[in-house]
Every structure is written in C-alpha cells, then in structure tokens.
N, C-alpha and C positions, 0 to 999 in steps of 0.2 A: 621490186616493191613486196612480193610474196617472201623473199629471202629476208627482208628487213622485218616484216611482221612475224615470221617464224623466230627469228633471232630475239624479237621483243618478248614473245611468249616463253621462249626458253629461259631468258633472264628472270622474267616475272615468276617462273616456277621454282627458282632457287630461293630459299628462305634467307633473308638478310642476317638473322641471328647465326646461321651456320657460316655465312660468308665472313661475318665479323670476327669469328673466333678461328677460322680456318687459316692454317699456314701451309702453304703449298711447298712441295719439294723444290729446293733451289732457292728459297727465300733466305735473305741474309739477316740474321739477328744481330743488330747493331749494338744493343745494350740490354743488360738483364739487371733489373733492380735487385741489390743484395737482399733486400727483405722479402722478395718473391712476390711483390705486388703487381708488377707490370714488366713488359719487355718492349723494346722498340725494334720493329721489323721492317726491312725494306723488301717489299714483294718483288718477285722476279720479273713480272710483266709491267709494262707502263700503263698509266691511266688511259682507259679507252675514251675515245672522242665521241661522246654522245651528241645529239643534235642540239640539245640545250641542257648543259651540265652545271650542276651546283658545285662551285669550287670551295666555298667557304661560308661559314655561319659563325659569327663571333659576337660577343657582347662588349661594347665599349663602355667603360666605367668612368664615373667621376670619382677620381681616386682621393681617398682621405690622406694618403701619404704615398710617395713614390717608392717602388721597390729598391731595396738596398743590396740585392744579391747580385754581384758582378759576374760571378762564375757560373750561375745557374739560371736557367729560364724556367719559370713556373707557369703551367697551364692548369686551369681549373674548370671543372664542369659539374653539372648537377644531374643525377640520375633519378628520373621520376618513377621508373618501374623496374621490373625484374628482367627485362629483355637484354641480351647482350649488346654491348656498345663498344666501339672502336673509335678512337680519335685519330684522324689522318692528317698528316703534315705533307703538303704538297709543294714541290718546287719545280716549276715548268711542268714536265711530264712525268716526273718521278714521284712516287707515292711512298710515304713512310707511315706505317700504321703503329699507333700506340695501343697495344692490346692488354687486357686484364691478365694477370698472371694467376698463381695458384689460388689467392684469396679472392679474385674478382673485384669488381667495383661494389662499394656498399650502396644499397638503395636509399635514396632520399637524402643522402649526405653530400657535401661538396668534396669532390676529389681534388686534391692539390698535389700535382706531380711535379717534382723538380727534375729537370733535365739538364745534365751537365753541358755547357756550351762546347766544351772541347769534344764531347760525344757526338754532337750533331753536325760539326763542320764537315762539308761546306753548307750543310742545311742551316738555314736561319728560321727560327720560330717566330713568325710575324702573324699579325692579325688577319691579313689577307690570305693566309696560306693554310688555315687550320679550319677543320670542320668536324664536328661530332656526328658520326654516322650511327644510326640506330637500326630500326626495322622497317619492314613494309607490311602493312596489314592487309586484310582481305579486300579492302576497298581500293588498294592500290596507292594509299597515302604513305609517303615515306616519312618516318619519324626521325628527327635530327635534334641534336643537343647543342646549345650555345657553348663556346669555349672562350674563357676570359683569362686576362693577366691581372694579377692582384698585387695590392700593396700590403701593408702591415696593419691597417685598420679597415673596419667594414666599408665596402664601396657601394654606392647606389648606381643603378643603371643610367647610362647617358643614352644610348641607343643600341639596336641590333643592326648588323649589316649582313645581307645575303649577297654573296658575289656569284654571279653566273657567267658562263661562256658559251655562246651560241656558235655552231660551226657553220651557219648559214644566216642570211638576213631574216630577222623576224619583227613582228609587230604584236604588242601585247598589252594587256591590262593586268594589274595584279591587285589582289584584295587581301586584307587581314580579316580574319574572322576570329570571334571568341567562342569557345566551345563551352556551352552551359551545361553543367551537370546537375542531376543525373539524367536529364532528358536527352542528352547528347545532341542538342540543336545548336545552330550557329547564329550569332548576332554580328552584323557587319561593324568593323571597327574603322576601316579605311578603304576606300576604292581609288585607284589612281586614274588618271586620263590615259588614253591610248597613246602609245610611244613606239617609235621605230628604233631598233638596234642593229647595228651592222654585224655581220658575221665575223668570227674570229676576233672580236674585241670584247673584253670583259665588261660587264656593267654591274652596278650595285643597287640593291633595293634596301632602303633604310626604313626602320620604324623606331620612334622614340619611346616606346613602351608606355604610351598614354592613350586613353580613350577620351577625346574631346579635351577639355582642360584638366582632367584629373589622371593620376597614375593608374594604369590598368591593373586590375586585381591579379594576384598570382593564380596560375592555372594553365590549361592547355589552350593554345591558339593555333590557327591554321593560316598559311600562306597559299593562296591560289594563284598560279600564273597561267593565263590563257590568251590565246591569239592565233596568229598565223605564222607558219614557217614558209618562206619564199625560196623554193628550190632553184638551184642553178639551171635547171632544165627548163625553167619557166612556169612550172606548176606550183600549187600551194598545198600545204598540209595543215590540219588543225593541231594546235598545240594546247595541251592541258596538263599541268603539273601541280599535284596537290602535296603540300608539306605540312606536318604537324610538329610543333615544338612547345616545350613547357617554359612558360615565363616565370622567372624568379627575380623580383625586383631588387633584392639586396643580396650581395655576394659577401660571405664571411671571410675574414682575413686567412691568409695561408700563415701556417706556423712559421715562426722564426727558426732559422738554421744557424 
C-alpha cells in the first residue's frame, strides 16, 4: 500500500503539459504532417493499467451529411485554453499519440486533422479508442477534450461518451456539474444511481449535453466519479476521480480535401 501511494505521488508530481509534449527515446514516429502541424507517435511503453482508467472521451454527432473521405480518417477537437494537448489513439494496450508539431494547436479553434488510413494500419481510428488528453491542475482535476468525427456540414452534438476500464470490481456514482464563471462554483446537472461494475470490463458513461429539457450552454463542465474499489484481497478503497471538459454544442465542418 505504501508503494502504491508513493507511485501515485510521483505521478501527480509530473506535469501533464510536459507529458503531453514529451517524446521518449525509442518512440516510433509513424507519420509527420508535411505542413509541420502534427505528428503521429507510438510510445515505446504500453499503457499502464490504472485501477480505474479513462480509455476514451468522444462526442457523438447528429451529422448533417456523411463524410465522403474514403482514404482519410478525420479527427476533430476544440482547444479551450493554452495548455498542451495530445490526442491519444488506443488499441488494446498500445498507445498512439497525436502530438502538435511546430505550429501547435490554435487556441479556441476546431482542429481538423486528416489521418491517412494507410498510415494507421493496423490501427483503426474509432470513437471508442480516442481521447483528448489535457492537463492536471492543482486540485487534481484532469482536463480532457472531446474528439469527434465530422461530415461536410455543421454538426450538432448528440451525446458525449466517457469510456472507463477498472482493473478490479467497483461500485460508483457519477455526476455532471456545470462550472459557473467567474465565481468558479458548480451546479449539478445530473447524478446517477449507485451501480456496480466488474473489473476488467469497460463501461461507458453518457451525457446528452442537456440540462433538463434544454441544451446545456457552452462552457466548462466536470464529471465526478466516486465510490468504492473492491480489492481482490477482500478490502476496499475509496474511489474519487474528477474530470473537467469544455462543452461545445456545435462542431464546424472539416474542410473538403
């Protein structure tokens, strides 16, 4: 238990902005954008198995029209602030990081990145496998960005999906909170009933982007996941995971290529 706490403290001491940009020796660069905007990197190490790990966070859209790009997969995300952001593509235990290049991601604009399908084989860019990684603030809240697939006309949000993988049995309640600025206070949007999830089985938390009967306003929201982890030894540990994300109700179209 002491070793586990020490490891958690060491991980917390590493800034996520540095982790997002870092490229360790031995990482494989799979593809570099000719325009110098981004590169696709396969880290040397496999994804670590955390007790409860977020695998994906993506926005499902009500598409105005279906994408017509057969040879290219487009991923799109919104950057709400100036902190470094890497988009991770996961397949089983392998991690592929889409990192900003020389120009970096533009703040506040939709990034629309076209990835050649031949470049990614045998990796498949799918909604369940992509999550935008952001930063961790002084309160331990991990900031993440939704990733979406887009057509040729503006798309409205259908729902968000957060995909988690616990490595042991858990029982939890999750809640969605709206962050009210400039007071930085939280107002409850949704609270789930308590539910049991078996270990080593992914589960999905969904939110329709609405508060009651109305579309939720644009802004920062938080997902709070809390409950119990049931250890295989028979004991229990408290579970508390806070996430922050920026809600953007309408996605602008990707440019036609």
